[in-house]
N, C-alpha and C positions, 0 to 999 in steps of 0.2 A: 238500666238494663233489667229485663225480667226474663223469666223462663221462656216466654214466647219469642224472645229475641235470640235464643241460643241455637246454634247450627248443629244439627245431628242428622245422621242419615237414617233412612228406613231400613228395616231388616232386609227387604227385597232389593235394596239399592236406591240410589238417588236421595235427595233431601226429604226428611220427614216433615219439614215446614211446620214447626210448632206455632208459628204465627196464625195458622188456620184455626187454632183453638182459642185465640183471643176472644173474650166474651163468653167463654164456656168454662165450666169447672173442669179441672184435669186431675186425675189421680195417677201419679207417676209411681211405678213399682219396679224395683230391680228383681228380675225373675230368673229362675233356673229350672231345668228339666229333670234333674236327678237329685232333688232335695226332698227331705221329709215334709217340707211345706209346699211342694209342687201341687198337691191337690187344691191349693188356693186358687189355681187357674180357674177352676169351675166357679168359685164364688166371685172372682173378678169378672168373668164373663156374665154371670147373673147380674152383677152391679151395672155393667156396661149395657146390658139389655134393658134393665128396669129403669135406668135413669137417663138413657140416651135422649129421649124426647124432651126431657126437662133440662138438658144442657150439660150433661157429664160425659166426658170421654175418659176411658181408662187407657193408659199408655204403658205397655210392658217394655222394660229395658233389660235385655239379657246381659248377664254378667257372669264371668267364670272365676271370680276372685275368691270364692268361698268353697274350699275343698274341691275345686275343679268340677263343680256340679253343673256347669253349662259348657261342656267341651265341644258341642256340635258346631257344624257349619250353619250358615244362615238358612240354607235349604232344609237341613235336618231339624233345626229349631222350629221353623215354620210348620213342617210336616208333623212334628211331635205335638205341637200346640193344637193344630187343627184336628188331627186324628184322635187324640186322647181327650181333649177338652172342648172341642168345637170353637176354639178361639177365633173371634172375628175382629176384636179390638186391635188397634195398631201396635206394632212392635218395632222398636228401633234396632239399629246395628248393635252388636255386642260391644260393650265398653267397660272400662275400669271405673268403679265408683269411689275407690279409695286410692291413696298413695300418690306418687309423683306423676302418674299418668291419669289422674282423676279427670274425667270428662268435665268440660265447663258446665254442663247441665247440673251435675252433682255438686260442683263448686258453688252454684247458686242455691242449692238446697240444704246442705249439711249444717249450716249455722242455726237452723230452726230447731227448737227443742221439742221433744215428745212429751207425753204426759208425766213422765218421770224426770224430766229436765235434761235428758241426754241430748247433747249436740255433738257435732263432729262426725267422725267416721261412721259409715254404714256398718251395722253389726252383723248382718247376715242377709241371706236372700229374703225377698218379699217384705222389705221395709217400704213403707208407703208415705208419700207426700201428697197432700191435697193442695192444689193450686186454685186460688180464687179466679174468677173471670177477668180481674184486672192484672193478673200475673203475679200477685203476691202469694207467698207460701202461707197458707191458712193453718195447716196442721201437719204434724209428723206422727206416724204410728209405728210401733215396734213390729218386727216380723211376725210375732205370735198373735197380733191383733188380726183376726180373720175378717174377710170381706163382709161377712154378715153380722159383725159385732155392732151392738147398739151405739157405741161411741163413734165408730167410723160413719155409720149411717146418719147419725145426728149431725156430725160435722159436714157431711155432704149436703144434707138438707139446708144447712145454714148458708152455704155458698152458691147454691144453684141459682142460675140467672132467671129461670122460668118456673 
């Protein structure tokens, strides 16, 4: 099983169909609207825009497990992202990324270590996982690693299919 085989719904309802991203690089990020790191939405949108034609999709995954920083409904989250950051990249349903109700998507991701060797539970909003076109987890980045950081961009460049 790979990330592309996991079932998750889109924020707007219905299946998100991760299989459609098979053959593309995928950057999976747990997001929140009321976090000090929320301005990363702008950088994520810039990544999505600049790398889309080369085979990268950014996938935002709303989560309310960190200090209740994503309390909104699906409609509120979507409106916030579009109005404040011009987000056009896909967003999934709001899920749990840690604990007994951890979504299967994150069950597939959390064993991958980041640069400091951290594995396991997600530490905060905006933790990033880079998925290679074959569905393997290529890299994990701490929440403080910004979308424009050289290490994230270098990792993306390594896994782009085109």
